[in-house]
N, C-alpha and C positions, 0 to 999 in steps of 0.2 A: 309236178312234172318237170318245169324248167328248173326246178330246185337241184333235180337230179346230174344234169348235165352242166357242162361250163356256163358261167355266168355273160349274160348275154352282151354284148356292146352296147347297145340301144337299152334305156329303159323301155321296161314294160311295165305300164299299170292297169292292176283290176281296179272295176269298178260294178257297182251291184246299184244300179239304179231303182227307183222307188215311183210309184207313182204313174206307166206305162201307159196302164188300162185309163188312167185319168185325161190322156191327153200329151202323154212323153215326157210329165214336170219334171223331173231327174234328171233325164237327158239334155232336155232344152235347158233346164236352169245351168247345169256342168257348162254348156256349151256357150252359152250368153257369158257365163262367170269363169272362166276354167280357171282350175288350179295349175295349170301346168300351161307351156307356150302352144297352143294349136297350131303355130305354123311351125312348129317341129314335129307333128305328132306325123308317124308316116300311113297310122293306120287305123282301124276301130275293127275287130271282129266282134260280134255280138253272136252268142251263145243262147237261142231262146226257146224253149220247146224242143227239146233233142235227146227227152228221156225215153221216149219210147221208137224206138227205129222200128220202122213198118217197111218189110220189100226191101232191105237193108239200101232204102234211100234215101239220103239228106240230101232236102234242097237249099241252094246254096246262094243267097238273092245276093247281090252287088258286082257279078262278075263286071258289070259294065263303068263301074267306077274306076277303075284301071286295068289298063293294057294287061299287064303281067296277068291277074288274079286268075284266070284256068289253068295256066303253066304252074303255077306255083299251087294251087290246088291239087293237081291231079300227081305232081312230083312229091307233094306230101301224103297224098292217100295211097300211090302205086309202092309206097315203103312197108305197107300192111300187110302181115301173111294172107288178108283177106280184105281184100281193098272194099270199100263204099260204091255204091252207085251213086254220084255226084251230078243230081240234076243242075244244073247250071241258070240262071235266069239272072240277065244282067240288070234290072232294075232296083234301085240302092231304097228306092224310096216304099215307104209298106208300114203295117201299123205296130213299127218294133223301135226301141232304141237307137239302131245304125240310123234313122230318118233324121235325127239332129246332127249326125255327122256329116253325111252325105249333102244336106243343105247348107254347110259350111263349106265345102268341096276338099273334103276327108276321103279317102276311099276306103268304103267298108264292105266287110262279108257280112252276112246273116245265115248265120247255121240252123237250120227248122225240119224237123221231123213231123209236121204237120200236125192237126190237130186229132182229136179221136173223140170217143162217146163220152170220155168222163171230164173231158174242157171244162174247165171251171165250173167243175161238181165237185161238191164233198167226198164225192167216189174218188178222187184222183187223188192215189196215196202213195206209198212212196213204194211199196211191195210189187206196184206194175210197174216199176221201173225196168228198162232192159236194159240192165248191168254190161254186160257185154258191147251193144251197140254204144252206149254212152261212154264206155272207155274208149271203143274205136273212132267214134268221134272226138275227143278228146286227145287222142293220138295225132290226128290230121290237126287239127288247131294246135296243138303244141308245134308240130311240123311248120305250119306256114307261119310261126309266132320263132321260129327259131330262125327262117328264113330269113322276116324282115327284122330282126333283131340282131343277127349274126351273134360271133362269138370274138373273143381279143384275137387279131391276127386273120380272121376272115371276114371277108366283106359282105357286108349286109346287103339285101336286095333294097335297091330304090324303087318307087311304082310313078308310073306315068299314068298322071292324075287326069281323068275325063270326067266332065263336068255334065251335071246332071240335071235336068231340069225338073222343076217341080211339077208334078203334075196339077192338069187344071180341075178344078174344084166343078165338079156336076151340076149340071145349067139348072136354076131353081125351078119348078114345073109349075 
C-alpha cells in the first residue's frame, strides 16, 4: 500500500520477528542490537492477530505511549468507507513484540482483533481469515504510517512520547 502512493519522506522499516512466544526473542534482540539508530525511530506499529475481525472491533494497545496516538488513529480510521470500532488501550506493554520497543521509550501501537477458538491450533488456517476486515485494518495502519512518515513537501507528524513504566512482576506466592 505504501508503494502505491508518494514515497514517504521518512524511512519505513518492515520487520518480521521470530520467537515472540518464547519471550520476545526476535524483537528484544533487535532493540538490543539494532540495525538502525533507535534514537531516530519515531514509532513501532505492531500487527499481531489481525486476521479475524470480530464485531468490527480492533483493540489498539499503546495509545498511552504518545499523546497524539488516538487522534492519529481516529483520523486514519475516519477515511474508511466503513470505519472500524477502535478500542483504545493506553498500555504499551503486553505479550507481543511492541513491548520490546516501549521498554526503550519508543511510542508503539499494537493492533489486535482478539483470540479465537482456533488460536494456536492446527485448525487456524488461511480460509478463516476475514479478508475485508484485514484490508480495512491495513488501510488504517497505512494511513497512520503515512501520517508519521510524511511525503516530500508535507510535514511528517512527530509524536510526544509518554514514558511507560514496566508493570511490576506478580508477587511470588
